[in-house]
C-alpha positions in Angstrom: 8.6 -32.1 17.5 6.1 -31.9 14.5 3.2 -30.7 17.4 5.1 -27.9 18.5 3.2 -25.4 16.2 -0.4 -27.4 15.4 -3.3 -26.5 17.9 -5.0 -29.7 19.8 -6.5 -32.4 17.7 -10.0 -32.3 20.1 -11.0 -29.5 18.4 -10.8 -27.8 15.2 -9.6 -24.4 15.7 -8.7 -25.0 20.0 -6.0 -23.5 21.0 -2.7 -25.1 22.1 -1.4 -26.1 25.3 0.7 -23.6 27.3 3.9 -25.1 26.5 2.8 -24.7 22.8 2.1 -21.4 23.4 5.4 -20.6 25.0 7.1 -21.9 21.4 5.0 -20.5 19.1 5.6 -17.0 20.9 9.5 -17.8 20.8 9.3 -18.6 16.9 7.1 -15.4 16.1 9.9 -13.4 17.3 12.7 -14.9 15.8 11.1 -14.5 12.9 10.6 -10.8 13.9 13.8 -10.6 14.4 15.2 -12.3 10.8 12.4 -9.4 9.2 14.2 -6.8 10.7 17.6 -7.7 10.0 16.2 -8.4 6.6 14.7 -4.8 6.3 17.8 -3.0 8.2 20.1 -4.8 5.8 18.5 -3.9 2.7 17.9 -0.2 4.3 21.9 -0.3 4.6 22.3 -1.2 0.9 20.1 0.7 -0.8 18.0 3.2 2.1 15.2 2.1 0.2 15.5 3.8 -2.8 17.2 2.1 -5.2 15.4 -1.2 -5.7 16.7 -1.7 -9.3 18.0 -5.3 -9.5 17.0 -8.5 -9.7 18.9 -9.3 -6.7 17.7 -6.1 -4.5 13.8 -6.9 -5.3 14.2 -10.3 -4.0 15.6 -9.2 -1.0 12.7 -6.6 -0.6 9.8 -9.2 -1.7 11.2 -11.9 0.8 11.9 -8.9 3.8 8.7 -7.7 3.9 6.1 -10.5 2.9 7.6 -13.7 3.7 7.5 -13.1 7.6 3.8 -12.1 7.5 3.5 -15.8 5.9 5.3 -17.2 8.1 3.5 -15.8 11.7 0.6 -16.6 10.5 1.1 -20.2 9.9 2.8 -21.0 13.1 0.1 -22.7 15.3 -2.1 -23.0 13.1 -0.8 -26.0 11.5 1.7 -28.1 12.5 5.6 -27.6 12.2 6.1 -29.6 9.0 3.6 -27.9 7.2 4.8 -24.8 8.3 8.3 -25.1 7.5 6.8 -26.1 4.0 4.7 -23.8 3.0 6.8 -21.0 4.4 9.5 -22.4 2.5 7.6 -22.3 -0.6 6.0 -18.7 -0.5 9.2 -17.6 0.4 10.8 -19.0 -2.7 8.3 -17.6 -4.8 9.0 -14.2 -3.5 12.2 -14.5 -4.3 12.2 -15.9 -7.5 9.5 -13.5 -8.6 11.0 -10.4 -7.0 14.1 -11.4 -9.2 13.0 -11.7 -12.1 10.8 -8.4 -12.3 13.6 -6.7 -10.8 15.6 -6.7 -13.9 12.6 -5.3 -16.4 13.5 -1.9 -18.0 11.1 -0.1 -16.1 11.4 -0.9 -12.5 9.6 1.4 -10.5 6.3 0.8 -12.2 7.1 -2.7 -12.2 7.7 -3.4 -8.4 4.6 -0.9 -7.7 2.7 -3.5 -9.1 4.6 -6.1 -7.6 4.6 -5.1 -4.1 0.5 -5.1 -4.4 -0.3 -8.1 -6.5 2.3 -10.7 -4.8 1.3 -10.4 -1.5 -2.6 -10.4 -2.3 -2.3 -13.3 -3.9 -0.3 -15.0 -1.0 -2.9 -13.4 1.4 -5.3 -15.3 -0.9 -3.4 -18.3 -0.8 -2.6 -18.8 2.3 -6.4 -18.9 3.5 -6.7 -21.6 1.2 -3.8 -23.6 1.5 -3.9 -23.6 5.9 -6.9 -25.2 6.2 -6.3 -27.8 3.7 -3.5 -28.2 5.7 -4.8 -28.4 8.8 -7.5 -31.0 7.3 -4.9 -33.1 5.2 -7.4 -32.6 2.3 -7.4 -30.9 -0.7 -10.9 -29.2 -0.4 -12.6 -28.3 3.2 -15.7 -27.3 4.5 -16.7 -23.7 4.1 -16.6 -22.7 7.3 -12.9 -23.8 8.0 -12.1 -21.1 5.6 -14.3 -18.8 6.8 -12.4 -19.3 10.5 -9.3 -19.2 9.0 -9.6 -15.9 6.6 -11.5 -13.4 9.3 -9.6 -14.5 12.3 -6.0 -13.9 10.0 -7.7 -10.7 8.8 -8.9 -9.1 12.3 -5.2 -10.7 13.4 -3.4 -8.6 10.7 -5.4 -5.5 11.6 -5.0 -5.4 15.2 -1.2 -6.0 14.9 -1.0 -3.3 13.0 -2.9 -1.0 15.2 -0.3 -2.6 18.2 2.6 -1.2 16.2 1.2 1.8 15.6 -0.2 2.7 18.9 3.5 1.4 20.4 5.4 4.4 17.8 2.8 6.7 19.1 3.6 6.2 22.5 7.5 5.9 22.0 7.6 9.1 19.9 5.1 11.1 22.5 7.8 10.0 25.1 10.9 11.3 22.7 8.9 14.7 22.5 8.6 15.0 26.1 12.0 14.2 26.6 13.1 16.9 23.9 11.2 19.3 25.2 13.3 19.3 28.1 16.5 19.7 26.5 17.2 15.4 26.7 17.6 14.3 22.7 18.9 11.3 23.6 15.4 9.2 23.4 14.2 11.1 20.4 18.0 10.4 18.3 17.8 6.7 18.9 13.9 6.2 18.1 15.3 7.9 14.3 17.8 5.4 14.2 17.1 3.0 11.1 18.2 0.0 13.2 15.7 1.1 15.9 12.8 1.3 13.4 13.5 -1.8 11.3 13.9 -4.0 14.7 11.7 -2.6 17.1 8.5 -2.7 13.9 8.6 -6.3 12.9 9.4 -7.4 16.5 6.1 -5.8 17.7 4.1 -7.2 14.8 5.2 -10.3 15.7 4.4 -9.7 19.2 1.2 -8.3 18.2 0.2 -11.3 16.0 1.0 -13.6 18.9 -0.9 -11.6 21.6 -4.5 -11.7 19.3 -3.5 -15.4 18.8 -3.4 -16.0 22.6 -7.2 -16.9 22.6 -9.9 -17.6 20.5 -12.1 -15.7 21.8 -10.7 -12.3 21.4 -10.9 -12.7 17.9 -14.2 -14.1 17.7 -16.0 -11.9 19.8 -14.4 -8.8 17.7 -15.0 -10.4 14.0 -18.6 -10.9 15.6 -19.3 -7.5 16.7 -17.9 -6.3 13.1 -19.4 -8.3 11.1 -23.1 -7.5 13.3 -22.5 -4.4 12.6 -21.2 -4.3 8.9 -24.3 -6.3 7.8 -26.8 -4.0 8.9 -25.0 -1.8 6.4 -26.1 -3.9 3.4 -29.6 -2.5 3.2 -28.2 1.1 2.6 -25.8 -0.4 0.0 -28.4 -2.2 -1.4 -31.0 0.9 -1.6 -28.2 3.3 -3.0 -27.0 0.7 -5.8 -30.7 -0.4 -7.1 -31.6 3.0 -7.0 -28.5 4.2 -9.7 -29.1 1.0 -12.0 -32.9 2.5 -12.0 -31.4 6.1 -12.8 -28.9 4.5 -15.5 -31.1 3.5 -18.2 -33.1 7.0 -17.6 -30.4 9.5 -17.9 -28.4 7.7 -20.1 -25.1 5.4 -20.6 -23.1 7.8 -22.6 -20.9 9.1 -19.6 -20.0 5.9 -18.3 -17.0 5.7 -20.6 -15.8 9.0 -21.1 -13.3 8.3 -18.4 -12.0 5.5 -16.0 -14.0 6.8 -12.9 -17.1 5.3 -13.6 -16.7 1.7 -13.5 -13.7 2.3 -11.2 -17.1 3.9 -8.8 -19.0 0.9 -10.1 -16.0 -1.6 -9.2 -15.9 -0.3 -5.7 -19.6 -0.5 -5.1 -19.5 -4.1 -6.1 -16.7 -4.7 -3.9 -18.7 -3.7 -0.9 -21.7 -5.4 -1.9 -19.7 -8.6 -1.7 -18.0 -8.3 1.4 -21.3 -7.0 2.8 -23.3 -10.3 1.5 -20.5 -12.4 3.0 -20.8 -10.5 6.7 -24.4 -11.5 6.6 -24.1 -14.7 5.0 -20.7 -16.0 7.6 -20.4 -19.5 7.9 -23.5 -20.0 6.0 -25.3 -21.6 9.9 -29.1 -20.5 10.8 -27.8 -17.4 12.6 -30.0 -15.4 10.7 -33.4 -17.5 11.3 -34.7 -14.2 13.2 -33.7 -11.9 10.3 -35.2 -12.6 7.5 -35.1 -8.9 6.5 -31.6 -9.6 6.0 -31.9 -12.5 4.3 -33.9 -10.8 1.9 -31.8 -8.1 1.2 -29.0 -9.9 0.8 -30.3 -12.2 -1.9 -31.4 -8.8 -3.9 -27.9 -7.5 -3.3 -26.4 -11.0 -4.9 -28.9 -10.0 -7.9 -27.6 -6.3 -8.6 -23.9 -7.2 -8.4 -24.8 -8.9 -11.9 -25.9 -5.6 -13.6 -23.6 -3.6 -11.6 -20.3 -5.3 -13.0 -22.0 -6.2 -16.2 -21.8 -2.1 -17.1 -18.3 -1.7 -15.1 -16.9 -4.5 -17.8 -18.6 -2.3 -20.7 -17.7 0.7 -19.6 -14.0 -0.5 -19.2 -13.8 -2.5 -22.0 -15.0 0.8 -24.3 -12.2 2.5 -22.5 -9.7 0.2 -23.7 -11.0 0.0 -27.5 -10.4 3.4 -27.6 -7.3 4.4 -25.7 -5.5 1.0 -25.4 -4.6 -0.9 -21.8 -2.7 1.1 -18.9 -2.2 -0.6 -15.6 -5.3 0.8 -14.2 -6.9 -0.3 -17.2 -6.4 -4.3 -16.6 -6.5 -3.6 -12.8 -10.5 -2.6 -13.7 -10.6 -4.8 -16.5 -9.6 -7.6 -13.9 -11.5 -6.3 -11.2 -14.9 -6.2 -13.3 -14.6 -9.9 -14.7 -14.2 -11.1 -10.8 -17.0 -8.8 -9.9 -19.0 -10.6 -12.7 -17.7 -14.0 -11.8 -19.4 -13.6 -8.1 -22.5 -12.1 -9.3 -23.3 -15.5 -11.8 -22.3 -17.4 -8.8 -24.0 -15.8 -6.6 -27.2 -15.8 -8.2 -27.2 -19.4 -9.3 -26.8 -20.0 -5.7 -30.5 -18.7 -4.8 -31.8 -21.8 -6.9 -29.6 -24.5 -5.7 -30.8 -26.5 -3.0 -28.9 -26.7 0.6 -26.9 -29.5 0.8 -26.8 -31.9 3.4 -23.5 -30.6 6.1 -23.2 -27.1 4.3 -24.9 -23.8 4.7 -27.8 -22.7 3.4 -26.5 -21.3 -0.2 -24.0 -23.8 -0.8 -23.5 -22.2 -4.0 -22.3 -19.2 -2.5 -19.7 -20.4 -0.6 -18.4 -22.5 -3.6 -18.5 -19.4 -5.3 -16.4 -17.9 -2.8 -13.4 -20.7 -3.0 -13.6 -21.1 -6.7 -13.6 -17.5 -7.0 -10.4 -17.1 -4.6 -8.7 -19.7 -6.5 -9.0 -17.6 -10.1 -7.9 -15.0 -7.9 -5.0 -16.1 -6.6 -4.1 -17.2 -9.9 -4.6 -14.1 -11.5 -2.4 -12.0 -9.3 0.4 -14.2 -9.5 0.6 -14.3 -13.1 0.8 -10.5 -12.3 3.1 -11.1 -10.6 5.5 -12.2 -13.2 7.9 -10.3 -15.7 5.6 -11.5 -18.8 1.9 -10.6 -17.7 2.5 -7.9 -15.6 0.4 -5.2 -16.4 3.1 -2.2 -17.2 4.6 -4.8 -19.5 0.5 -5.7 -21.2 0.4 -2.2 -21.0 3.6 -1.3 -23.0 3.2 -4.3 -25.7 -0.4 -2.7 -26.1 0.4 1.0 -26.7 3.8 0.2 -28.9 1.6 -2.1 -30.9 -1.2 0.8 -31.5 1.3 3.2 -32.6 3.0 0.5 -34.8 0.2 -0.1 -36.4 0.1 3.3 -38.1 -3.6 4.0 -37.8 -3.8 6.4 -35.0 -4.0 10.0 -36.1 -2.1 12.9 -33.8 -4.4 13.2 -31.0 -4.9 9.2 -30.3 -0.9 9.0 -29.9 -0.6 8.4 -25.7 2.7 10.8 -25.7 2.2 11.9 -22.2 1.9 8.4 -20.8 5.0 6.7 -23.6 7.4 9.5 -22.1 6.0 9.4 -18.2 5.5 5.1 -18.0 6.7 3.3 -21.5 10.4 2.7 -20.4 13.0 2.8 -22.8 11.0 0.7 -25.1 8.5 3.8 -25.4 11.1 6.4 -25.6 12.5 4.9 -28.7 9.0 4.9 -30.2 8.9 8.6 -29.1 12.2 9.2 -31.0 11.0 7.4 -33.9 7.8 9.7 -33.9 9.4 12.7 -33.3 10.8 12.2 -37.3 7.5 11.7 -38.9 6.1 13.0 -41.9 3.3 14.4 -40.2 4.6 17.4 -38.4 1.9 17.9 -35.7 2.8 14.0 -34.3 6.3 15.0 -34.5 6.1 18.1 -32.9 3.8 16.5 -29.6 6.6 13.7 -29.6 9.7 16.0 -29.5 8.0 18.5 -26.9 7.6 15.2 -24.6 10.9 13.9 -25.3 12.7 17.9 -24.6 10.4 18.0 -21.6 11.0 14.1 -19.9 14.3 13.3 -20.8 16.2 16.7 -20.7 18.6 17.1 -18.0 17.3 18.8 -14.9 18.9 22.4 -13.3 20.7 21.5 -10.7 19.6 22.7 -7.3 21.6 24.6 -5.1 21.8 25.8 -1.8 23.1 29.4 -1.3 24.0 31.1 2.2 23.4 34.6 3.0 24.3 37.3 4.0 26.5 36.7 0.8 29.8 35.2 1.2 28.6 33.2 4.4 30.1 29.7 3.7 28.6 26.5 3.7 29.2 24.4 7.4 31.5 21.3 7.1 30.0 18.7 5.6 26.5 20.3 5.3 24.3 19.0 1.8 20.6 19.6 0.9 20.0 15.6 1.1 17.5 15.8 -1.6 15.4 18.3 0.7 16.0 21.2 -1.9 14.6 20.9 -5.6 15.1 24.6 -6.3 17.5 27.3 -5.5 17.1 27.2 -1.6 18.2 30.4 0.5 19.7 29.3 3.6 21.1 31.0 6.9 23.3 30.3 9.9 20.9 31.0 12.8 20.8 29.8 16.4 17.8 28.1 17.1 17.3 26.0 20.1 19.4 28.5 22.2 22.5 26.6 22.9 25.1 28.7 21.4 25.4 26.2 18.2 24.2 27.8 15.2 22.1 25.8 13.1 21.1 25.4 9.4 17.9 27.1 8.1 17.2 26.5 4.5 13.8 27.5 2.5 12.1 24.9 0.4 8.8 26.0 -1.0 7.8 28.7 1.8 8.9 26.8 4.6 12.0 27.4 6.0 13.6 23.8 7.2 15.6 23.4 9.8 18.8 21.2 10.1 21.2 20.5 13.6 24.5 19.1 13.6 24.6 15.6 15.1 27.3 14.6 17.9 29.1 12.7 14.8 29.5 15.9 12.5 26.8 15.3 10.1 23.4 16.8 9.7 20.0 16.0 10.6 16.6 17.5 9.9 15.0 18.7 13.4 11.8 20.0 12.0 10.8 23.1 10.0 9.4 27.1 10.5 6.0 27.2 8.5 3.8 30.7 8.1 1.4 31.3 10.7 -0.8 33.4 8.0 -0.4 32.9 4.8 -0.2 36.9 3.7 2.3 39.5 3.2 1.4 39.9 -0.7 3.9 39.0 -3.4 7.0 38.8 -1.8 7.8 35.4 -1.3 9.4 33.8 2.0 12.6 32.9 -0.1 12.9 37.0 -0.9 12.3 37.9 2.6 15.1 35.4 4.0 17.2 36.7 1.1 17.3 40.3 2.2 15.5 40.3 5.5 16.9 39.2 9.0 15.1 36.4 10.3 15.3 36.2 14.4 13.6 33.9 16.7 11.2 34.6 18.7 11.3 35.0 22.6 11.3 32.8 24.9 14.7 31.1 23.1 14.6 28.0 21.7 12.8 26.4 18.5 9.2 28.0 19.0 8.3 31.4 16.4 10.4 32.7 13.8 10.1 36.5 13.0 10.9 37.8 9.5 9.9 40.9 7.7 6.9 41.5 9.9 5.7 37.5 9.3 5.3 34.9 12.0 6.7 31.1 11.5 5.6 28.7 13.8 8.1 25.7 14.5 7.2 21.8 14.8 9.0 18.9 15.2 9.0 16.2 12.9 10.6 12.5 14.8 8.7 10.8 12.7 10.7 11.4 9.4 14.1 12.4 10.3 16.3 12.9 7.5 20.1 12.4 7.6 22.0 14.5 5.5 25.0 12.8 5.8 
């Protein structure tokens, strides 16, 4: 049974036999069904808007990120290895999700966790799968190259497959709706349909892109060839920037985080383009010495580019302390500098027997991938999470008593710091320094005071609200509403004005209300009178032909548009 998901042994990257292909398809569809069930169950429990406990965050991490690991492993390694690696990855996702879900400021932590953990798993997967396939801890570089690029292309193709599939469904549903048949669009908008079908279609997309190696190899070769010829442009721009920097001066680098972010983005682009040129290190560039020379120049440029970025981030942290963005920038600068140092050293390391023409570059890629995986895993833990590190650092700066009124990050503490930061602000609001106390109290009043509840008022005055109707979270202010037969079926719909748009809600067969679209102003004109004012005092009318096409009110025209991609169920 161990051979079911394993490629043939005759070739390193050969495809499975037909029977194994059928087993692989069935296994991936089962994984898709399981993912759909997990996502739908999570939706039924939380509607994806209340992931605030350890079990729920663990559930979300497993449902979102464990199935892709299983899908990527099936067919690449043996059944025993697939079960082992898939189980380990699932347990890691669950444990880190459970631990992080109980933190004080769960929303910010969940955002970091949802970015760092899948990125760590992606790196780890492409280090582990080649080792499992070959039965060795470290394998030749071309194995890592083949596995990573193939999986990346598969991921892009599978996501495109899902996107085009839904585009076709939505266009079909809209076509039926234009002739008065809403059943198709109603089914497409159901949560169970979205979750199950998206997961199954994604699994099918992974399988279809895995049927022939030639498919992904051909796409990869074309993509890498095209991208490789962008490296000279990137080198020219990066080199010109580094030449101009000492002439213009470096004073502006630490006035904000943006200069460092742009430098790091440029460095990341150089690293990617360098590897599109190098590929697996074979002698495929023997006829293009220009690209080889350009690649070597790019390797050298990486060091000053990442060093300046690291210096800019470090100065910014010294000025204003840690934030999650600065921690990410600092990490990116250090990792980029590791790449740069390794790539520069690779210029003078001779070719080894059986390796590529720059063996240290290959070793740098593998070593930095290991470091990146470990760092991202550490950031996914409750103890080294960038949000928690930032809160600890900022609170320590405030507690030191060395900051003046202009240096204390009041707004950051109020909006990003969680309960501990709120307690610190309350203490600052009692400070003997009048300016510090005033600013802290101002943030507390604006951040934690009870919001004014939004109200939906029906006009003409005295019109009762329809049975079971609520705003469903769409109304964030006082919203005027009217009953009007928009579809021409003899049954009134609800028109509710929100932020200068008239949202339309229709009653479903179950008696609940669902947003079907909105009327938007054709021209932004009409003086200072808002749409809400016109809606209260005017008399909105549906323009012929009957049905949702256009709305006229007080001389202004609003055009209707369906929103099939984001239905809002009111009840």
